[in-house]
PDBQT receptor file of N, H, CA, C and O in Angstrom, charges set to zero:
ATOM      1  N   MET A   1    -100.035-127.223 198.436  1.00  0.00    +0.000 N 
ATOM      2  CA  MET A   1     -99.300-128.400 198.049  1.00  0.00    +0.000 C 
ATOM      3  C   MET A   1     -99.066-128.344 196.540  1.00  0.00    +0.000 C 
ATOM      4  O   MET A   1     -99.953-127.972 195.771  1.00  0.00    +0.000 OA
ATOM      5  N   TYR A   2     -97.875-128.717 196.142  1.00  0.00    +0.000 N 
ATOM      6  H   TYR A   2     -97.155-129.020 196.767  1.00  0.00    +0.000 HD
ATOM      7  CA  TYR A   2     -97.584-128.752 194.709  1.00  0.00    +0.000 C 
ATOM      8  C   TYR A   2     -98.286-129.946 194.072  1.00  0.00    +0.000 C 
ATOM      9  O   TYR A   2     -98.192-131.078 194.546  1.00  0.00    +0.000 OA
ATOM     10  N   VAL A   3     -98.984-129.659 192.996  1.00  0.00    +0.000 N 
ATOM     11  H   VAL A   3     -99.060-128.739 192.611  1.00  0.00    +0.000 HD
ATOM     12  CA  VAL A   3     -99.690-130.691 192.233  1.00  0.00    +0.000 C 
ATOM     13  C   VAL A   3     -98.908-130.996 190.971  1.00  0.00    +0.000 C 
ATOM     14  O   VAL A   3     -98.691-132.162 190.638  1.00  0.00    +0.000 OA
ATOM     15  N   CYS A   4     -98.489-129.971 190.274  1.00  0.00    +0.000 N 
ATOM     16  H   CYS A   4     -98.665-129.025 190.544  1.00  0.00    +0.000 HD
ATOM     17  CA  CYS A   4     -97.728-130.124 189.035  1.00  0.00    +0.000 C 
ATOM     18  C   CYS A   4     -96.290-129.702 189.296  1.00  0.00    +0.000 C 
ATOM     19  O   CYS A   4     -95.976-128.513 189.357  1.00  0.00    +0.000 OA
ATOM     20  N   LEU A   5     -95.429-130.689 189.448  1.00  0.00    +0.000 N 
ATOM     21  H   LEU A   5     -95.683-131.655 189.398  1.00  0.00    +0.000 HD
ATOM     22  CA  LEU A   5     -94.023-130.389 189.722  1.00  0.00    +0.000 C 
ATOM     23  C   LEU A   5     -93.311-129.838 188.494  1.00  0.00    +0.000 C 
ATOM     24  O   LEU A   5     -92.378-129.045 188.622  1.00  0.00    +0.000 OA
ATOM     25  N   CYS A   6     -93.739-130.248 187.319  1.00  0.00    +0.000 N 
ATOM     26  H   CYS A   6     -94.497-130.893 187.216  1.00  0.00    +0.000 HD
ATOM     27  CA  CYS A   6     -93.110-129.773 186.085  1.00  0.00    +0.000 C 
ATOM     28  C   CYS A   6     -93.240-128.257 185.925  1.00  0.00    +0.000 C 
ATOM     29  O   CYS A   6     -92.318-127.593 185.452  1.00  0.00    +0.000 OA
ATOM     30  N   ARG A   7     -94.394-127.720 186.324  1.00  0.00    +0.000 N 
ATOM     31  H   ARG A   7     -95.143-128.260 186.708  1.00  0.00    +0.000 HD
ATOM     32  CA  ARG A   7     -94.688-126.295 186.141  1.00  0.00    +0.000 C 
ATOM     33  C   ARG A   7     -94.748-125.524 187.460  1.00  0.00    +0.000 C 
ATOM     34  O   ARG A   7     -94.947-124.309 187.450  1.00  0.00    +0.000 OA
ATOM     35  N   GLY A   8     -94.579-126.209 188.595  1.00  0.00    +0.000 N 
ATOM     36  H   GLY A   8     -94.418-127.195 188.603  1.00  0.00    +0.000 HD
ATOM     37  CA  GLY A   8     -94.609-125.543 189.890  1.00  0.00    +0.000 C 
ATOM     38  C   GLY A   8     -95.986-125.006 190.256  1.00  0.00    +0.000 C 
ATOM     39  O   GLY A   8     -96.102-123.915 190.815  1.00  0.00    +0.000 OA
ATOM     40  N   ILE A   9     -97.034-125.774 189.940  1.00  0.00    +0.000 N 
ATOM     41  H   ILE A   9     -96.939-126.659 189.486  1.00  0.00    +0.000 HD
ATOM     42  CA  ILE A   9     -98.413-125.333 190.152  1.00  0.00    +0.000 C 
ATOM     43  C   ILE A   9     -98.986-126.025 191.383  1.00  0.00    +0.000 C 
ATOM     44  O   ILE A   9     -98.845-127.235 191.555  1.00  0.00    +0.000 OA
ATOM     45  N   THR A  10     -99.632-125.237 192.234  1.00  0.00    +0.000 N 
ATOM     46  H   THR A  10     -99.746-124.254 192.094  1.00  0.00    +0.000 HD
ATOM     47  CA  THR A  10    -100.188-125.760 193.476  1.00  0.00    +0.000 C 
ATOM     48  C   THR A  10    -101.686-126.043 193.343  1.00  0.00    +0.000 C 
ATOM     49  O   THR A  10    -102.332-125.635 192.378  1.00  0.00    +0.000 OA
ATOM     50  N   ASP A  11    -102.217-126.756 194.342  1.00  0.00    +0.000 N 
ATOM     51  H   ASP A  11    -101.692-127.088 195.126  1.00  0.00    +0.000 HD
ATOM     52  CA  ASP A  11    -103.658-126.990 194.365  1.00  0.00    +0.000 C 
ATOM     53  C   ASP A  11    -104.400-125.669 194.477  1.00  0.00    +0.000 C 
ATOM     54  O   ASP A  11    -105.496-125.534 193.932  1.00  0.00    +0.000 OA
ATOM     55  N   ARG A  12    -103.836-124.702 195.165  1.00  0.00    +0.000 N 
ATOM     56  H   ARG A  12    -102.946-124.811 195.608  1.00  0.00    +0.000 HD
ATOM     57  CA  ARG A  12    -104.457-123.374 195.269  1.00  0.00    +0.000 C 
ATOM     58  C   ARG A  12    -104.539-122.700 193.906  1.00  0.00    +0.000 C 
ATOM     59  O   ARG A  12    -105.551-122.080 193.580  1.00  0.00    +0.000 OA
ATOM     60  N   ASP A  13    -103.476-122.817 193.107  1.00  0.00    +0.000 N 
ATOM     61  H   ASP A  13    -102.654-123.321 193.372  1.00  0.00    +0.000 HD
ATOM     62  CA  ASP A  13    -103.491-122.258 191.756  1.00  0.00    +0.000 C 
ATOM     63  C   ASP A  13    -104.622-122.873 190.938  1.00  0.00    +0.000 C 
ATOM     64  O   ASP A  13    -105.337-122.174 190.221  1.00  0.00    +0.000 OA
ATOM     65  N   ILE A  14    -104.771-124.180 191.056  1.00  0.00    +0.000 N 
ATOM     66  H   ILE A  14    -104.190-124.749 191.638  1.00  0.00    +0.000 HD
ATOM     67  CA  ILE A  14    -105.808-124.884 190.297  1.00  0.00    +0.000 C 
ATOM     68  C   ILE A  14    -107.190-124.487 190.793  1.00  0.00    +0.000 C 
ATOM     69  O   ILE A  14    -108.090-124.242 189.990  1.00  0.00    +0.000 OA
ATOM     70  N   ARG A  15    -107.366-124.422 192.111  1.00  0.00    +0.000 N 
ATOM     71  H   ARG A  15    -106.635-124.622 192.763  1.00  0.00    +0.000 HD
ATOM     72  CA  ARG A  15    -108.661-124.004 192.663  1.00  0.00    +0.000 C 
ATOM     73  C   ARG A  15    -109.014-122.584 192.242  1.00  0.00    +0.000 C 
ATOM     74  O   ARG A  15    -110.174-122.292 191.952  1.00  0.00    +0.000 OA
ATOM     75  N   ASN A  16    -108.023-121.700 192.209  1.00  0.00    +0.000 N 
ATOM     76  H   ASN A  16    -107.081-121.937 192.445  1.00  0.00    +0.000 HD
ATOM     77  CA  ASN A  16    -108.262-120.329 191.754  1.00  0.00    +0.000 C 
ATOM     78  C   ASN A  16    -108.684-120.299 190.285  1.00  0.00    +0.000 C 
ATOM     79  O   ASN A  16    -109.588-119.552 189.913  1.00  0.00    +0.000 OA
ATOM     80  N   ALA A  17    -108.039-121.098 189.463  1.00  0.00    +0.000 N 
ATOM     81  H   ALA A  17    -107.304-121.705 189.765  1.00  0.00    +0.000 HD
ATOM     82  CA  ALA A  17    -108.406-121.154 188.045  1.00  0.00    +0.000 C 
ATOM     83  C   ALA A  17    -109.835-121.659 187.879  1.00  0.00    +0.000 C 
ATOM     84  O   ALA A  17    -110.579-121.164 187.032  1.00  0.00    +0.000 OA
ATOM     85  N   ILE A  18    -110.215-122.640 188.685  1.00  0.00    +0.000 N 
ATOM     86  H   ILE A  18    -109.610-123.042 189.373  1.00  0.00    +0.000 HD
ATOM     87  CA  ILE A  18    -111.581-123.160 188.639  1.00  0.00    +0.000 C 
ATOM     88  C   ILE A  18    -112.554-122.074 189.067  1.00  0.00    +0.000 C 
ATOM     89  O   ILE A  18    -113.593-121.883 188.435  1.00  0.00    +0.000 OA
ATOM     90  N   HIS A  19    -112.222-121.364 190.135  1.00  0.00    +0.000 N 
ATOM     91  H   HIS A  19    -111.378-121.519 190.648  1.00  0.00    +0.000 HD
ATOM     92  CA  HIS A  19    -113.073-120.282 190.629  1.00  0.00    +0.000 C 
ATOM     93  C   HIS A  19    -113.225-119.180 189.585  1.00  0.00    +0.000 C 
ATOM     94  O   HIS A  19    -114.267-118.529 189.509  1.00  0.00    +0.000 OA
ATOM     95  N   GLU A  20    -112.191-118.975 188.788  1.00  0.00    +0.000 N 
ATOM     96  H   GLU A  20    -111.344-119.504 188.850  1.00  0.00    +0.000 HD
ATOM     97  CA  GLU A  20    -112.206-117.947 187.751  1.00  0.00    +0.000 C 
ATOM     98  C   GLU A  20    -112.836-118.433 186.450  1.00  0.00    +0.000 C 
ATOM     99  O   GLU A  20    -112.854-117.696 185.464  1.00  0.00    +0.000 OA
ATOM    100  N   GLY A  21    -113.357-119.671 186.430  1.00  0.00    +0.000 N 
ATOM    101  H   GLY A  21    -113.342-120.270 187.231  1.00  0.00    +0.000 HD
ATOM    102  CA  GLY A  21    -114.109-120.113 185.272  1.00  0.00    +0.000 C 
ATOM    103  C   GLY A  21    -113.598-121.326 184.521  1.00  0.00    +0.000 C 
ATOM    104  O   GLY A  21    -114.269-121.797 183.603  1.00  0.00    +0.000 OA
ATOM    105  N   ALA A  22    -112.440-121.845 184.874  1.00  0.00    +0.000 N 
ATOM    106  H   ALA A  22    -111.894-121.462 185.620  1.00  0.00    +0.000 HD
ATOM    107  CA  ALA A  22    -111.961-123.061 184.202  1.00  0.00    +0.000 C 
ATOM    108  C   ALA A  22    -112.916-124.203 184.560  1.00  0.00    +0.000 C 
ATOM    109  O   ALA A  22    -113.147-124.475 185.738  1.00  0.00    +0.000 OA
ATOM    110  N   ASN A  23    -113.468-124.866 183.547  1.00  0.00    +0.000 N 
ATOM    111  H   ASN A  23    -113.281-124.645 182.590  1.00  0.00    +0.000 HD
ATOM    112  CA  ASN A  23    -114.443-125.924 183.826  1.00  0.00    +0.000 C 
ATOM    113  C   ASN A  23    -114.108-127.249 183.156  1.00  0.00    +0.000 C 
ATOM    114  O   ASN A  23    -114.963-128.126 183.030  1.00  0.00    +0.000 OA
ATOM    115  N   SER A  24    -112.861-127.386 182.728  1.00  0.00    +0.000 N 
ATOM    116  H   SER A  24    -112.167-126.673 182.831  1.00  0.00    +0.000 HD
ATOM    117  CA  SER A  24    -112.420-128.657 182.154  1.00  0.00    +0.000 C 
ATOM    118  C   SER A  24    -110.909-128.771 182.338  1.00  0.00    +0.000 C 
ATOM    119  O   SER A  24    -110.220-127.786 182.603  1.00  0.00    +0.000 OA
ATOM    120  N   LEU A  25    -110.426-129.974 182.194  1.00  0.00    +0.000 N 
ATOM    121  H   LEU A  25    -110.986-130.774 181.979  1.00  0.00    +0.000 HD
ATOM    122  CA  LEU A  25    -108.987-130.195 182.290  1.00  0.00    +0.000 C 
ATOM    123  C   LEU A  25    -108.259-129.392 181.204  1.00  0.00    +0.000 C 
ATOM    124  O   LEU A  25    -107.183-128.845 181.444  1.00  0.00    +0.000 OA
ATOM    125  N   ALA A  26    -108.846-129.329 180.031  1.00  0.00    +0.000 N 
ATOM    126  H   ALA A  26    -109.720-129.773 179.836  1.00  0.00    +0.000 HD
ATOM    127  CA  ALA A  26    -108.241-128.554 178.940  1.00  0.00    +0.000 C 
ATOM    128  C   ALA A  26    -108.136-127.072 179.306  1.00  0.00    +0.000 C 
ATOM    129  O   ALA A  26    -107.143-126.421 178.980  1.00  0.00    +0.000 OA
ATOM    130  N   ASP A  27    -109.162-126.537 179.986  1.00  0.00    +0.000 N 
ATOM    131  H   ASP A  27    -109.968-127.066 180.251  1.00  0.00    +0.000 HD
ATOM    132  CA  ASP A  27    -109.111-125.142 180.429  1.00  0.00    +0.000 C 
ATOM    133  C   ASP A  27    -107.958-124.922 181.400  1.00  0.00    +0.000 C 
ATOM    134  O   ASP A  27    -107.220-123.943 181.292  1.00  0.00    +0.000 OA
ATOM    135  N   ILE A  28    -107.811-125.838 182.346  1.00  0.00    +0.000 N 
ATOM    136  H   ILE A  28    -108.411-126.633 182.435  1.00  0.00    +0.000 HD
ATOM    137  CA  ILE A  28    -106.748-125.715 183.336  1.00  0.00    +0.000 C 
ATOM    138  C   ILE A  28    -105.386-125.844 182.665  1.00  0.00    +0.000 C 
ATOM    139  O   ILE A  28    -104.454-125.114 183.002  1.00  0.00    +0.000 OA
ATOM    140  N   GLU A  29    -105.268-126.764 181.722  1.00  0.00    +0.000 N 
ATOM    141  H   GLU A  29    -106.025-127.357 181.447  1.00  0.00    +0.000 HD
ATOM    142  CA  GLU A  29    -104.013-126.914 180.980  1.00  0.00    +0.000 C 
ATOM    143  C   GLU A  29    -103.679-125.624 180.241  1.00  0.00    +0.000 C 
ATOM    144  O   GLU A  29    -102.530-125.182 180.243  1.00  0.00    +0.000 OA
ATOM    145  N   GLN A  30    -104.670-125.030 179.620  1.00  0.00    +0.000 N 
ATOM    146  H   GLN A  30    -105.603-125.389 179.619  1.00  0.00    +0.000 HD
ATOM    147  CA  GLN A  30    -104.443-123.809 178.839  1.00  0.00    +0.000 C 
ATOM    148  C   GLN A  30    -104.098-122.629 179.743  1.00  0.00    +0.000 C 
ATOM    149  O   GLN A  30    -103.185-121.861 179.441  1.00  0.00    +0.000 OA
ATOM    150  N   ARG A  31    -104.821-122.484 180.844  1.00  0.00    +0.000 N 
ATOM    151  H   ARG A  31    -105.562-123.108 181.090  1.00  0.00    +0.000 HD
ATOM    152  CA  ARG A  31    -104.602-121.345 181.737  1.00  0.00    +0.000 C 
ATOM    153  C   ARG A  31    -103.300-121.447 182.519  1.00  0.00    +0.000 C 
ATOM    154  O   ARG A  31    -102.586-120.455 182.669  1.00  0.00    +0.000 OA
ATOM    155  N   LEU A  32    -102.984-122.642 183.018  1.00  0.00    +0.000 N 
ATOM    156  H   LEU A  32    -103.564-123.448 182.896  1.00  0.00    +0.000 HD
ATOM    157  CA  LEU A  32    -101.858-122.796 183.934  1.00  0.00    +0.000 C 
ATOM    158  C   LEU A  32    -100.692-123.600 183.374  1.00  0.00    +0.000 C 
ATOM    159  O   LEU A  32     -99.550-123.424 183.799  1.00  0.00    +0.000 OA
ATOM    160  N   GLY A  33    -100.975-124.467 182.436  1.00  0.00    +0.000 N 
ATOM    161  H   GLY A  33    -101.903-124.610 182.091  1.00  0.00    +0.000 HD
ATOM    162  CA  GLY A  33     -99.944-125.359 181.925  1.00  0.00    +0.000 C 
ATOM    163  C   GLY A  33     -99.878-126.677 182.684  1.00  0.00    +0.000 C 
ATOM    164  O   GLY A  33     -99.096-127.559 182.327  1.00  0.00    +0.000 OA
ATOM    165  N   ALA A  34    -100.694-126.820 183.731  1.00  0.00    +0.000 N 
ATOM    166  H   ALA A  34    -101.330-126.104 184.021  1.00  0.00    +0.000 HD
ATOM    167  CA  ALA A  34    -100.714-128.070 184.504  1.00  0.00    +0.000 C 
ATOM    168  C   ALA A  34    -101.136-129.214 183.592  1.00  0.00    +0.000 C 
ATOM    169  O   ALA A  34    -102.092-129.084 182.827  1.00  0.00    +0.000 OA
ATOM    170  N   GLY A  35    -100.431-130.320 183.673  1.00  0.00    +0.000 N 
ATOM    171  H   GLY A  35     -99.654-130.426 184.294  1.00  0.00    +0.000 HD
ATOM    172  CA  GLY A  35    -100.767-131.495 182.876  1.00  0.00    +0.000 C 
ATOM    173  C   GLY A  35    -100.123-131.521 181.509  1.00  0.00    +0.000 C 
ATOM    174  O   GLY A  35    -100.299-132.484 180.763  1.00  0.00    +0.000 OA
ATOM    175  N   THR A  36     -99.382-130.485 181.168  1.00  0.00    +0.000 N 
ATOM    176  H   THR A  36     -99.240-129.703 181.774  1.00  0.00    +0.000 HD
ATOM    177  CA  THR A  36     -98.792-130.431 179.835  1.00  0.00    +0.000 C 
ATOM    178  C   THR A  36     -97.342-130.901 179.804  1.00  0.00    +0.000 C 
ATOM    179  O   THR A  36     -96.729-130.978 178.739  1.00  0.00    +0.000 OA
ATOM    180  N   GLY A  37     -96.794-131.217 180.984  1.00  0.00    +0.000 N 
ATOM    181  H   GLY A  37     -97.292-131.154 181.849  1.00  0.00    +0.000 HD
ATOM    182  CA  GLY A  37     -95.425-131.746 181.047  1.00  0.00    +0.000 C 
ATOM    183  C   GLY A  37     -95.475-133.257 181.003  1.00  0.00    +0.000 C 
ATOM    184  O   GLY A  37     -95.749-133.851 179.960  1.00  0.00    +0.000 OA
ATOM    185  N   CYS A  38     -95.212-133.871 182.134  1.00  0.00    +0.000 N 
ATOM    186  H   CYS A  38     -94.990-133.389 182.981  1.00  0.00    +0.000 HD
ATOM    187  CA  CYS A  38     -95.191-135.340 182.193  1.00  0.00    +0.000 C 
ATOM    188  C   CYS A  38     -96.598-135.941 182.268  1.00  0.00    +0.000 C 
ATOM    189  O   CYS A  38     -96.795-137.112 181.945  1.00  0.00    +0.000 OA
ATOM    190  N   GLY A  39     -97.583-135.123 182.701  1.00  0.00    +0.000 N 
ATOM    191  H   GLY A  39     -97.422-134.172 182.963  1.00  0.00    +0.000 HD
ATOM    192  CA  GLY A  39     -98.964-135.600 182.793  1.00  0.00    +0.000 C 
ATOM    193  C   GLY A  39     -99.300-136.270 184.112  1.00  0.00    +0.000 C 
ATOM    194  O   GLY A  39    -100.436-136.703 184.307  1.00  0.00    +0.000 OA
ATOM    195  N   GLY A  40     -98.339-136.366 185.022  1.00  0.00    +0.000 N 
ATOM    196  H   GLY A  40     -97.416-136.014 184.863  1.00  0.00    +0.000 HD
ATOM    197  CA  GLY A  40     -98.558-137.036 186.281  1.00  0.00    +0.000 C 
ATOM    198  C   GLY A  40     -99.589-136.364 187.186  1.00  0.00    +0.000 C 
ATOM    199  O   GLY A  40    -100.117-137.001 188.097  1.00  0.00    +0.000 OA
ATOM    200  N   CYS A  41     -99.877-135.107 186.949  1.00  0.00    +0.000 N 
ATOM    201  H   CYS A  41     -99.448-134.589 186.209  1.00  0.00    +0.000 HD
ATOM    202  CA  CYS A  41    -100.818-134.369 187.791  1.00  0.00    +0.000 C 
ATOM    203  C   CYS A  41    -102.243-134.368 187.240  1.00  0.00    +0.000 C 
ATOM    204  O   CYS A  41    -103.151-133.857 187.895  1.00  0.00    +0.000 OA
ATOM    205  N   ARG A  42    -102.450-134.916 186.082  1.00  0.00    +0.000 N 
ATOM    206  H   ARG A  42    -101.712-135.331 185.549  1.00  0.00    +0.000 HD
ATOM    207  CA  ARG A  42    -103.754-134.839 185.431  1.00  0.00    +0.000 C 
ATOM    208  C   ARG A  42    -104.870-135.499 186.239  1.00  0.00    +0.000 C 
ATOM    209  O   ARG A  42    -105.975-134.960 186.302  1.00  0.00    +0.000 OA
ATOM    210  N   ASP A  43    -104.611-136.643 186.852  1.00  0.00    +0.000 N 
ATOM    211  H   ASP A  43    -103.713-137.081 186.800  1.00  0.00    +0.000 HD
ATOM    212  CA  ASP A  43    -105.650-137.314 187.639  1.00  0.00    +0.000 C 
ATOM    213  C   ASP A  43    -106.070-136.468 188.835  1.00  0.00    +0.000 C 
ATOM    214  O   ASP A  43    -107.263-136.293 189.087  1.00  0.00    +0.000 OA
ATOM    215  N   PHE A  44    -105.104-135.949 189.565  1.00  0.00    +0.000 N 
ATOM    216  H   PHE A  44    -104.135-136.092 189.361  1.00  0.00    +0.000 HD
ATOM    217  CA  PHE A  44    -105.436-135.142 190.738  1.00  0.00    +0.000 C 
ATOM    218  C   PHE A  44    -106.114-133.848 190.326  1.00  0.00    +0.000 C 
ATOM    219  O   PHE A  44    -107.057-133.411 190.985  1.00  0.00    +0.000 OA
ATOM    220  N   THR A  45    -105.654-133.230 189.254  1.00  0.00    +0.000 N 
ATOM    221  H   THR A  45    -104.888-133.585 188.719  1.00  0.00    +0.000 HD
ATOM    222  CA  THR A  45    -106.283-132.013 188.752  1.00  0.00    +0.000 C 
ATOM    223  C   THR A  45    -107.724-132.290 188.355  1.00  0.00    +0.000 C 
ATOM    224  O   THR A  45    -108.606-131.475 188.628  1.00  0.00    +0.000 OA
ATOM    225  N   SER A  46    -107.973-133.409 187.725  1.00  0.00    +0.000 N 
ATOM    226  H   SER A  46    -107.257-134.070 187.503  1.00  0.00    +0.000 HD
ATOM    227  CA  SER A  46    -109.346-133.797 187.357  1.00  0.00    +0.000 C 
ATOM    228  C   SER A  46    -110.215-133.981 188.595  1.00  0.00    +0.000 C 
ATOM    229  O   SER A  46    -111.384-133.596 188.600  1.00  0.00    +0.000 OA
ATOM    230  N   ARG A  47    -109.644-134.571 189.645  1.00  0.00    +0.000 N 
ATOM    231  H   ARG A  47    -108.694-134.884 189.642  1.00  0.00    +0.000 HD
ATOM    232  CA  ARG A  47    -110.407-134.754 190.895  1.00  0.00    +0.000 C 
ATOM    233  C   ARG A  47    -110.751-133.417 191.536  1.00  0.00    +0.000 C 
ATOM    234  O   ARG A  47    -111.857-133.248 192.049  1.00  0.00    +0.000 OA
ATOM    235  N   LEU A  48    -109.827-132.469 191.515  1.00  0.00    +0.000 N 
ATOM    236  H   LEU A  48    -108.929-132.607 191.099  1.00  0.00    +0.000 HD
ATOM    237  CA  LEU A  48    -110.122-131.137 192.047  1.00  0.00    +0.000 C 
ATOM    238  C   LEU A  48    -111.261-130.495 191.264  1.00  0.00    +0.000 C 
ATOM    239  O   LEU A  48    -112.148-129.866 191.841  1.00  0.00    +0.000 OA
ATOM    240  N   LEU A  49    -111.227-130.656 189.973  1.00  0.00    +0.000 N 
ATOM    241  H   LEU A  49    -110.506-131.167 189.504  1.00  0.00    +0.000 HD
ATOM    242  CA  LEU A  49    -112.273-130.106 189.117  1.00  0.00    +0.000 C 
ATOM    243  C   LEU A  49    -113.619-130.774 189.402  1.00  0.00    +0.000 C 
ATOM    244  O   LEU A  49    -114.634-130.089 189.529  1.00  0.00    +0.000 OA
ATOM    245  N   GLU A  50    -113.636-132.073 189.500  1.00  0.00    +0.000 N 
ATOM    246  H   GLU A  50    -112.812-132.630 189.397  1.00  0.00    +0.000 HD
ATOM    247  CA  GLU A  50    -114.872-132.805 189.790  1.00  0.00    +0.000 C 
ATOM    248  C   GLU A  50    -115.432-132.433 191.161  1.00  0.00    +0.000 C 
ATOM    249  O   GLU A  50    -116.642-132.261 191.309  1.00  0.00    +0.000 OA
ATOM    250  N   ASP A  51    -114.567-132.308 192.157  1.00  0.00    +0.000 N 
ATOM    251  H   ASP A  51    -113.584-132.448 192.037  1.00  0.00    +0.000 HD
ATOM    252  CA  ASP A  51    -115.019-131.918 193.494  1.00  0.00    +0.000 C 
ATOM    253  C   ASP A  51    -115.661-130.542 193.469  1.00  0.00    +0.000 C 
ATOM    254  O   ASP A  51    -116.685-130.317 194.114  1.00  0.00    +0.000 OA
ATOM    255  N   SER A  52    -115.072-129.635 192.736  1.00  0.00    +0.000 N 
ATOM    256  H   SER A  52    -114.240-129.817 192.212  1.00  0.00    +0.000 HD
ATOM    257  CA  SER A  52    -115.619-128.287 192.630  1.00  0.00    +0.000 C 
ATOM    258  C   SER A  52    -116.976-128.299 191.934  1.00  0.00    +0.000 C 
ATOM    259  O   SER A  52    -117.898-127.603 192.359  1.00  0.00    +0.000 OA
ATOM    260  N   GLN A  53    -117.101-129.075 190.881  1.00  0.00    +0.000 N 
ATOM    261  H   GLN A  53    -116.352-129.640 190.535  1.00  0.00    +0.000 HD
ATOM    262  CA  GLN A  53    -118.366-129.160 190.151  1.00  0.00    +0.000 C 
ATOM    263  C   GLN A  53    -119.450-129.793 191.006  1.00  0.00    +0.000 C 
ATOM    264  O   GLN A  53    -120.605-129.369 190.953  1.00  0.00    +0.000 OA
ATOM    265  N   ARG A  54    -119.094-130.808 191.797  1.00  0.00    +0.000 N 
ATOM    266  H   ARG A  54    -118.156-131.152 191.840  1.00  0.00    +0.000 HD
ATOM    267  CA  ARG A  54    -120.055-131.431 192.721  1.00  0.00    +0.000 C 
ATOM    268  C   ARG A  54    -120.523-130.437 193.772  1.00  0.00    +0.000 C 
ATOM    269  O   ARG A  54    -121.713-130.355 194.077  1.00  0.00    +0.000 OA
ATOM    270  N   ARG A  55    -119.586-129.689 194.319  1.00  0.00    +0.000 N 
ATOM    271  H   ARG A  55    -118.619-129.756 194.071  1.00  0.00    +0.000 HD
ATOM    272  CA  ARG A  55    -119.901-128.693 195.335  1.00  0.00    +0.000 C 
ATOM    273  C   ARG A  55    -120.856-127.639 194.763  1.00  0.00    +0.000 C 
ATOM    274  O   ARG A  55    -121.813-127.245 195.429  1.00  0.00    +0.000 OA
ATOM    275  N   GLU A  56    -120.602-127.189 193.550  1.00  0.00    +0.000 N 
ATOM    276  H   GLU A  56    -119.825-127.509 193.009  1.00  0.00    +0.000 HD
ATOM    277  CA  GLU A  56    -121.467-126.203 192.905  1.00  0.00    +0.000 C 
ATOM    278  C   GLU A  56    -122.866-126.763 192.694  1.00  0.00    +0.000 C 
ATOM    279  O   GLU A  56    -123.854-126.054 192.889  1.00  0.00    +0.000 OA
ATOM    280  N   ALA A  57    -122.958-128.024 192.298  1.00  0.00    +0.000 N 
ATOM    281  H   ALA A  57    -122.155-128.600 192.139  1.00  0.00    +0.000 HD
ATOM    282  CA  ALA A  57    -124.264-128.653 192.074  1.00  0.00    +0.000 C 
ATOM    283  C   ALA A  57    -125.051-128.756 193.373  1.00  0.00    +0.000 C 
ATOM    284  O   ALA A  57    -126.254-128.493 193.387  1.00  0.00    +0.000 OA
ATOM    285  N   VAL A  58    -124.400-129.130 194.453  1.00  0.00    +0.000 N 
ATOM    286  H   VAL A  58    -123.423-129.343 194.441  1.00  0.00    +0.000 HD
ATOM    287  CA  VAL A  58    -125.067-129.226 195.756  1.00  0.00    +0.000 C 
ATOM    288  C   VAL A  58    -125.537-127.841 196.199  1.00  0.00    +0.000 C 
ATOM    289  O   VAL A  58    -126.654-127.689 196.695  1.00  0.00    +0.000 OA
ATOM    290  N   GLU A  59    -124.699-126.850 196.023  1.00  0.00    +0.000 N 
ATOM    291  H   GLU A  59    -123.792-126.973 195.620  1.00  0.00    +0.000 HD
ATOM    292  CA  GLU A  59    -125.094-125.479 196.393  1.00  0.00    +0.000 C 
ATOM    293  C   GLU A  59    -126.289-125.005 195.577  1.00  0.00    +0.000 C 
ATOM    294  O   GLU A  59    -127.182-124.347 196.111  1.00  0.00    +0.000 OA
ATOM    295  N   ALA A  60    -126.312-125.333 194.288  1.00  0.00    +0.000 N 
ATOM    296  H   ALA A  60    -125.587-125.867 193.855  1.00  0.00    +0.000 HD
ATOM    297  CA  ALA A  60    -127.431-124.939 193.433  1.00  0.00    +0.000 C 
ATOM    298  C   ALA A  60    -128.715-125.619 193.857  1.00  0.00    +0.000 C 
ATOM    299  O   ALA A  60    -129.781-125.005 193.853  1.00  0.00    +0.000 OA
ATOM    300  N   LEU A  61    -128.615-126.897 194.226  1.00  0.00    +0.000 N 
ATOM    301  H   LEU A  61    -127.749-127.396 194.229  1.00  0.00    +0.000 HD
ATOM    302  CA  LEU A  61    -129.804-127.618 194.703  1.00  0.00    +0.000 C 
ATOM    303  C   LEU A  61    -130.304-127.036 196.013  1.00  0.00    +0.000 C 
ATOM    304  O   LEU A  61    -131.509-126.876 196.202  1.00  0.00    +0.000 OA
ATOM    305  N   ALA A  62    -129.394-126.721 196.915  1.00  0.00    +0.000 N 
ATOM    306  H   ALA A  62    -128.415-126.851 196.761  1.00  0.00    +0.000 HD
ATOM    307  CA  ALA A  62    -129.774-126.139 198.204  1.00  0.00    +0.000 C 
ATOM    308  C   ALA A  62    -130.433-124.782 198.000  1.00  0.00    +0.000 C 
ATOM    309  O   ALA A  62    -131.398-124.450 198.688  1.00  0.00    +0.000 OA
ATOM    310  N   TYR A  63    -129.923-124.005 197.070  1.00  0.00    +0.000 N 
ATOM    311  H   TYR A  63    -129.138-124.275 196.511  1.00  0.00    +0.000 HD
ATOM    312  CA  TYR A  63    -130.490-122.687 196.777  1.00  0.00    +0.000 C 
ATOM    313  C   TYR A  63    -131.880-122.825 196.170  1.00  0.00    +0.000 C 
ATOM    314  O   TYR A  63    -132.789-122.069 196.511  1.00  0.00    +0.000 OA
ATOM    315  N   ALA A  64    -132.042-123.791 195.269  1.00  0.00    +0.000 N 
ATOM    316  H   ALA A  64    -131.303-124.405 194.991  1.00  0.00    +0.000 HD
ATOM    317  CA  ALA A  64    -133.333-124.001 194.615  1.00  0.00    +0.000 C 
ATOM    318  C   ALA A  64    -134.386-124.494 195.608  1.00  0.00    +0.000 C 
ATOM    319  O   ALA A  64    -135.569-124.182 195.468  1.00  0.00    +0.000 OA
ATOM    320  N   ALA A  65    -133.959-125.260 196.606  1.00  0.00    +0.000 N 
ATOM    321  H   ALA A  65    -132.999-125.514 196.721  1.00  0.00    +0.000 HD
ATOM    322  CA  ALA A  65    -134.881-125.798 197.595  1.00  0.00    +0.000 C 
ATOM    323  C   ALA A  65    -135.291-124.753 198.626  1.00  0.00    +0.000 C 
ATOM    324  O   ALA A  65    -136.310-124.906 199.300  1.00  0.00    +0.000 OA
ATOM    325  N   ALA A  66    -134.502-123.696 198.746  1.00  0.00    +0.000 N 
ATOM    326  H   ALA A  66    -133.674-123.572 198.198  1.00  0.00    +0.000 HD
ATOM    327  CA  ALA A  66    -134.778-122.662 199.778  1.00  0.00    +0.000 C 
ATOM    328  C   ALA A  66    -135.899-121.739 199.385  1.00  0.00    +0.000 C 
ATOM    329  O   ALA A  66    -136.243-120.829 200.140  1.00  0.00    +0.000 OA
TER     330      ALA A  66
């Protein structure tokens, strides 16, 4: 699904950038350009980032408990 219409960036593009190490909205803006046009995608991009960080934290806790 397209998230950033200004730059033609999809949720997959953003998830890939996060997987490759982007850990802030500024990182995603720098790597992909998402959020640097009209800014309408910034909230959703932030939610994708937060979801990924939450998932990583849960995985780390599960690993530590094992």
